[in-house]
C-alpha positions as CSV (number, residue, x, y, z in Angstrom):
1,M,0.0,0.0,0.0
2,T,1.2,3.5,-0.9
3,E,1.8,6.0,1.9
4,T,-0.3,9.1,1.1
5,R,1.2,12.4,2.2
6,I,-0.9,15.5,3.0
7,I,0.8,18.6,1.8
8,D,-0.5,21.7,3.8
9,A,-1.1,24.7,1.5
10,S,-2.8,26.9,4.1
11,D,0.3,29.2,4.7
12,P,0.6,31.6,1.7
13,A,4.3,31.9,2.4
14,S,4.8,28.2,1.6
15,Q,2.5,28.0,-1.4
16,K,5.4,28.3,-3.9
17,K,7.1,25.3,-2.3
18,V,3.8,23.4,-2.3
19,V,3.2,24.1,-6.0
20,K,6.7,23.0,-6.8
21,E,6.3,19.7,-5.0
22,A,3.0,19.0,-6.8
23,V,4.6,20.0,-10.2
24,D,7.6,17.7,-9.6
25,L,5.3,14.8,-8.9
26,L,3.2,15.4,-11.9
27,S,6.3,15.9,-14.1
28,A,7.5,12.5,-12.9
29,G,4.2,10.9,-14.1
30,E,2.6,10.6,-10.7
31,V,-1.0,11.6,-9.7
32,V,-1.7,14.3,-7.1
33,A,-5.0,15.3,-5.4
34,L,-5.5,19.0,-5.9
35,P,-8.1,21.5,-4.6
36,T,-10.4,23.4,-7.0
37,E,-13.2,25.8,-6.3
38,T,-15.7,23.0,-7.0
39,V,-14.4,19.7,-5.6
40,Y,-11.0,18.1,-5.1
41,G,-9.6,16.7,-8.3
42,L,-7.1,13.8,-8.9
43,G,-4.7,15.3,-11.3
44,A,-2.2,13.9,-13.8
45,D,-0.4,15.3,-16.8
46,A,-3.1,15.3,-19.4
47,L,-0.7,14.6,-22.3
48,N,0.9,11.6,-20.5
49,A,-1.3,8.5,-21.2
50,D,0.6,6.4,-18.6
51,A,0.0,9.0,-15.9
52,V,-3.7,9.3,-16.7
53,A,-4.0,5.5,-16.5
54,K,-3.0,5.8,-12.9
55,V,-5.9,8.1,-12.3
56,F,-8.3,5.5,-13.6
57,A,-6.6,2.8,-11.5
58,A,-6.7,4.8,-8.3
59,K,-10.4,5.7,-8.7
60,E,-11.4,2.3,-10.2
61,R,-13.0,4.4,-12.9
62,P,-14.3,2.7,-16.0
63,G,-12.5,3.6,-19.2
64,F,-15.6,4.8,-21.0
65,D,-16.0,7.8,-18.7
66,P,-14.0,10.8,-20.0
67,L,-12.0,13.2,-17.9
68,I,-12.0,17.0,-17.7
69,V,-8.8,18.7,-18.8
70,H,-7.7,21.8,-16.8
71,V,-5.8,24.6,-18.6
72,G,-3.9,27.5,-17.2
73,S,-4.7,30.1,-19.9
74,Y,-7.0,30.9,-22.7
75,E,-4.2,30.2,-25.1
76,Q,-3.7,26.7,-23.8
77,V,-7.3,25.8,-24.9
78,D,-6.0,25.8,-28.5
79,E,-3.2,23.3,-27.6
80,V,-5.8,20.7,-26.7
81,A,-8.9,21.7,-28.7
82,E,-9.8,22.6,-32.2
83,V,-12.3,25.4,-31.8
84,P,-14.3,25.7,-35.1
85,D,-14.5,29.2,-36.6
86,N,-18.3,29.2,-36.2
87,L,-17.9,28.6,-32.5
88,R,-15.0,30.9,-31.8
89,E,-17.1,33.9,-30.8
90,V,-19.3,32.1,-28.4
91,V,-16.5,30.1,-26.9
92,N,-14.5,33.3,-26.3
93,K,-17.5,35.0,-24.7
94,L,-18.1,32.0,-22.4
95,M,-14.5,31.9,-21.3
96,K,-14.4,35.6,-20.7
97,A,-17.6,35.5,-18.6
98,F,-17.0,32.4,-16.5
99,W,-13.2,31.6,-16.5
100,P,-11.4,31.0,-14.3
101,G,-14.4,29.3,-12.8
102,P,-16.8,26.3,-12.7
103,L,-17.6,26.0,-16.4
104,T,-16.4,23.2,-18.6
105,L,-16.6,23.4,-22.4
106,V,-16.8,20.3,-24.6
107,L,-14.9,21.0,-27.9
108,P,-13.4,19.0,-30.7
109,K,-10.1,17.6,-29.5
110,K,-6.6,17.7,-31.0
111,D,-4.5,14.6,-31.6
112,C,-2.1,15.4,-28.8
113,V,-4.7,14.5,-26.2
114,P,-4.5,10.8,-25.5
115,D,-7.6,8.8,-26.2
116,I,-7.6,7.5,-22.6
117,V,-8.4,11.1,-21.5
118,T,-11.4,11.4,-23.7
119,S,-12.5,7.7,-23.6
120,G,-12.0,7.6,-27.4
121,L,-14.4,10.4,-28.0
122,P,-13.6,13.1,-30.7
123,T,-14.2,15.8,-28.1
124,V,-12.3,17.0,-25.0
125,A,-13.9,18.7,-21.9
126,V,-11.9,21.8,-20.9
127,R,-12.0,24.2,-18.1
128,M,-9.8,26.7,-16.2
129,S,-10.1,26.4,-12.4
130,G,-10.4,29.5,-10.3
131,H,-8.5,28.0,-7.3
132,P,-5.1,29.6,-6.9
133,I,-3.4,26.3,-6.2
134,M,-4.8,24.5,-9.2
135,K,-4.0,27.5,-11.5
136,A,-0.4,27.7,-10.2
137,V,0.2,24.0,-10.6
138,V,-1.2,23.9,-14.2
139,R,1.0,26.8,-15.1
140,G,4.0,25.4,-13.4
141,L,3.7,22.0,-15.1
142,G,3.3,23.7,-18.5
143,N,0.9,21.0,-19.7
144,P,-2.8,20.8,-19.0
145,I,-3.9,18.6,-16.1
146,A,-6.6,15.8,-16.4
147,A,-8.4,15.8,-13.1
148,P,-11.7,14.1,-12.3
149,S,-13.0,14.2,-8.7
150,A,-10.6,12.7,-6.2
151,N,-12.8,9.8,-5.0
152,R,-13.5,6.2,-5.8
153,F,-15.7,5.9,-8.9
154,G,-19.4,6.7,-8.3
155,R,-18.9,7.8,-4.7
156,I,-19.5,11.1,-3.0
157,S,-17.3,13.8,-4.4
158,P,-14.7,15.2,-1.9
159,T,-14.8,18.9,-0.8
160,S,-11.9,18.7,1.7
161,A,-8.5,17.0,1.9
162,S,-9.7,14.8,4.7
163,A,-12.5,13.5,2.5
164,V,-9.9,12.7,-0.3
165,E,-7.8,10.8,2.3
166,K,-10.8,8.7,3.3
167,E,-11.5,7.9,-0.4
168,L,-8.0,7.4,-1.8
169,G,-5.6,7.1,1.2
170,G,-3.1,4.4,0.4
171,R,-3.8,4.7,-3.3
172,I,-2.0,7.9,-4.2
173,L,1.2,9.6,-3.2
174,A,0.0,13.1,-2.2
175,I,-2.9,15.3,-1.4
176,V,-2.5,19.1,-1.5
177,D,-4.7,20.5,1.3
178,G,-6.0,23.8,0.1
179,G,-8.9,24.0,2.5
180,A,-12.6,23.5,1.9
181,C,-14.0,24.0,-1.7
182,R,-16.1,27.2,-2.0
183,E,-18.6,25.9,-4.6
184,G,-19.2,22.4,-3.4
185,L,-20.7,21.1,-6.7
186,E,-18.8,19.9,-9.8
187,S,-18.5,22.3,-12.8
188,T,-21.3,22.9,-15.3
189,I,-20.6,21.2,-18.5
190,V,-21.7,22.7,-21.8
191,R,-21.2,21.6,-25.4
192,P,-21.6,24.6,-27.7
193,E,-23.0,24.1,-31.2
194,A,-23.7,26.6,-34.0
195,G,-27.4,27.4,-34.5
196,E,-29.4,29.1,-37.2
197,K,-30.0,32.3,-35.3
198,K,-27.9,31.9,-32.1
199,P,-25.5,29.3,-30.6
200,I,-27.0,26.2,-29.0
201,L,-25.5,25.4,-25.6
202,H,-26.1,21.7,-24.8
203,L,-26.2,21.5,-21.0
204,L,-24.6,18.1,-20.3
205,R,-24.2,18.6,-16.5
206,A,-25.9,21.1,-14.3
207,G,-23.6,23.0,-11.9
208,P,-22.7,26.4,-10.4
209,V,-23.0,28.2,-13.7
210,T,-26.8,28.0,-14.0
211,K,-29.1,27.8,-17.0
212,E,-30.2,31.3,-16.2
213,L,-26.6,32.6,-16.5
214,L,-25.9,30.7,-19.7
215,Q,-29.0,32.0,-21.5
216,R,-27.3,35.3,-22.3
217,F,-24.9,33.5,-24.6
218,G,-27.2,31.1,-26.5
219,K,-30.2,28.8,-26.5
220,V,-29.7,26.3,-23.6
221,E,-30.9,22.8,-24.3
222,R,-30.8,19.7,-22.0
223,P,-29.9,16.5,-23.9
224,K,-32.4,13.7,-24.2
225,K,-31.9,11.0,-21.6
226,S,-29.5,8.4,-22.9
227,R,-30.0,4.7,-22.6
228,S,-28.2,3.0,-19.8
229,N,-26.0,1.1,-22.2
230,E,-24.8,4.3,-24.0
231,A,-21.4,5.7,-23.1
232,P,-21.4,9.3,-21.8
233,E,-20.2,12.2,-23.9
234,A,-19.0,14.1,-20.8
235,P,-18.1,13.3,-17.1
236,G,-20.9,13.0,-14.5
237,Q,-23.6,11.7,-16.9
238,L,-24.0,8.2,-15.6
239,A,-27.3,7.4,-14.0
240,S,-25.7,6.3,-10.7
241,H,-23.1,8.7,-9.4
242,Y,-22.1,10.8,-6.4
243,A,-23.6,8.1,-4.2
244,P,-23.0,7.2,-0.5
245,T,-22.6,3.5,0.4
246,T,-25.7,3.8,2.5
247,P,-28.8,3.6,0.3
248,L,-30.4,7.0,-0.4
249,R,-34.0,7.6,-1.4
250,L,-35.2,11.0,-2.8
251,L,-38.8,11.6,-2.1
252,K,-41.2,14.1,-3.6
253,S,-43.4,14.4,-0.4
254,P,-43.4,12.9,3.2
255,D,-46.5,10.9,2.3
256,E,-44.2,8.6,0.2
257,F,-42.3,7.5,3.3
258,N,-43.3,4.2,4.8
259,P,-40.6,3.2,7.3
260,E,-39.9,-0.5,7.9
261,E,-39.8,-1.7,11.5
262,G,-36.3,-2.2,12.8
263,R,-34.6,0.0,10.3
264,K,-32.8,3.2,11.2
265,Y,-33.4,6.2,9.0
266,A,-31.6,9.6,8.6
267,L,-33.1,12.7,7.0
268,L,-31.3,15.0,4.6
269,S,-33.4,18.1,5.0
270,Y,-33.2,21.3,2.9
271,C,-33.5,23.8,5.7
272,G,-35.1,22.0,8.6
273,S,-38.5,23.6,8.0
274,E,-41.5,21.9,9.6
275,K,-43.7,23.2,6.8
276,A,-42.2,20.7,4.3
277,G,-43.6,17.9,6.5
278,F,-40.5,15.7,6.5
279,I,-39.1,16.7,10.0
280,D,-42.3,15.4,11.8
281,A,-42.8,12.4,9.5
282,H,-40.6,10.1,11.6
283,D,-38.4,9.8,14.6
284,W,-35.2,10.1,12.7
285,E,-31.9,8.8,14.0
286,I,-30.2,11.9,12.7
287,V,-31.2,15.0,10.7
288,E,-28.8,17.1,8.7
289,E,-29.8,20.3,7.0
290,L,-28.3,21.7,3.8
291,S,-29.1,25.3,4.6
292,P,-30.0,25.4,8.3
293,G,-32.9,27.7,8.8
294,N,-32.2,29.8,5.7
295,G,-33.2,27.8,2.6
296,K,-30.4,29.3,0.6
297,L,-29.4,27.3,-2.5
298,A,-25.8,28.5,-2.6
299,E,-25.2,27.3,1.0
300,A,-27.0,24.0,0.2
301,A,-24.8,23.4,-2.8
302,V,-21.6,24.0,-0.7
303,R,-22.8,21.7,2.0
304,L,-24.3,18.9,-0.1
305,F,-21.4,16.5,-0.3
306,F,-20.1,17.2,3.2
307,V,-23.6,16.5,4.7
308,L,-24.0,13.4,2.5
309,R,-20.7,12.0,3.7
310,K,-21.6,12.7,7.4
311,L,-24.9,10.8,7.0
312,D,-23.1,8.0,5.2
313,E,-20.9,7.6,8.2
314,S,-23.7,7.7,10.8
315,G,-24.5,4.0,10.7
316,V,-28.2,4.3,9.6
317,D,-29.8,1.8,7.2
318,E,-31.1,4.4,4.8
319,I,-31.0,8.1,4.1
320,I,-34.2,9.9,3.1
321,A,-33.7,13.1,1.1
322,E,-36.3,15.8,0.7
323,P,-36.3,17.8,-2.5
324,V,-35.2,21.4,-3.1
325,S,-36.7,23.8,-5.6
326,E,-35.5,23.2,-9.1
327,T,-34.5,26.8,-9.9
328,G,-31.0,28.1,-10.3
329,L,-28.5,26.0,-8.3
330,G,-31.4,23.8,-7.2
331,V,-31.3,22.1,-10.6
332,A,-27.7,20.9,-10.0
333,I,-28.5,19.9,-6.4
334,M,-31.4,17.8,-7.5
335,D,-29.4,16.3,-10.3
336,R,-26.8,15.0,-7.8
337,L,-29.5,13.7,-5.4
338,R,-31.2,11.8,-8.2
339,R,-28.0,10.2,-9.3
340,A,-27.1,9.4,-5.7
341,S,-30.4,7.6,-5.2
342,V,-30.1,5.3,-8.2
343,R,-29.2,1.7,-7.3
């Protein structure tokens, strides 16, 4: 078993040293867990197929699920992607509006990107992280970094270094501890396409950059649900994903809940409001709230994976989740809850 080292990046005075350590490991073909503003990513040199293979091995990730490639500049996009002339304007606008930040663009890939990164697809998913550590490491390496979430495949995404250690401790050499992630949900993924009157933005994964924000740049469309045997065209599209080991059930109303005698249940509540009816529906073993007392979607998004992990470790037999409003960030939260509830 590999000894996993935690590299503390909390002291600004030592960040240059931390970045150099991470860059040295990546340059040597190793993988390193790195903080981003969304969730922690397990990074490897995106142009080194052998290094990327270590990401798949550590995560036990199937080869048909493509990775996101993190770049350090707008110019680096053209190193890995072939942006068509008819999409250049909208791509530039999206990058200017949301980068660095939690937006991933799916674009035609260049031959230098190994097929293992894109799972053999002709496209590559690209984004520029807003986290200072990730940005500095990408720029220090000089190559883009392929970095899916730093957890075992299909499990709860990690938003702290300690969560990464629980998931991948003993499987990777190092975790850079950059503190808690400020967004808490994985990036929004969009595939732009030329349209007759204005660009079409295919929303492949909901995230912090909401549909309402994207509508300024084109017509936003959600893809039709793919069949279970179809390979995804972007990360995070599989039916079962982001899941705790404890079964989770997402209910529309408390009337749907019929507890079985002898089983222990936990409640994942939106804000702890009695009006929703879930709080008083059962004598819960534990209740965790996404936005305690407030009902703020931004807070709920940040806390989602942290709270899910806490409930998963509580020893209950099943987690019952109440819904949130599917507006703005609520769309992404409900997307994660639905995928977490699929068995």
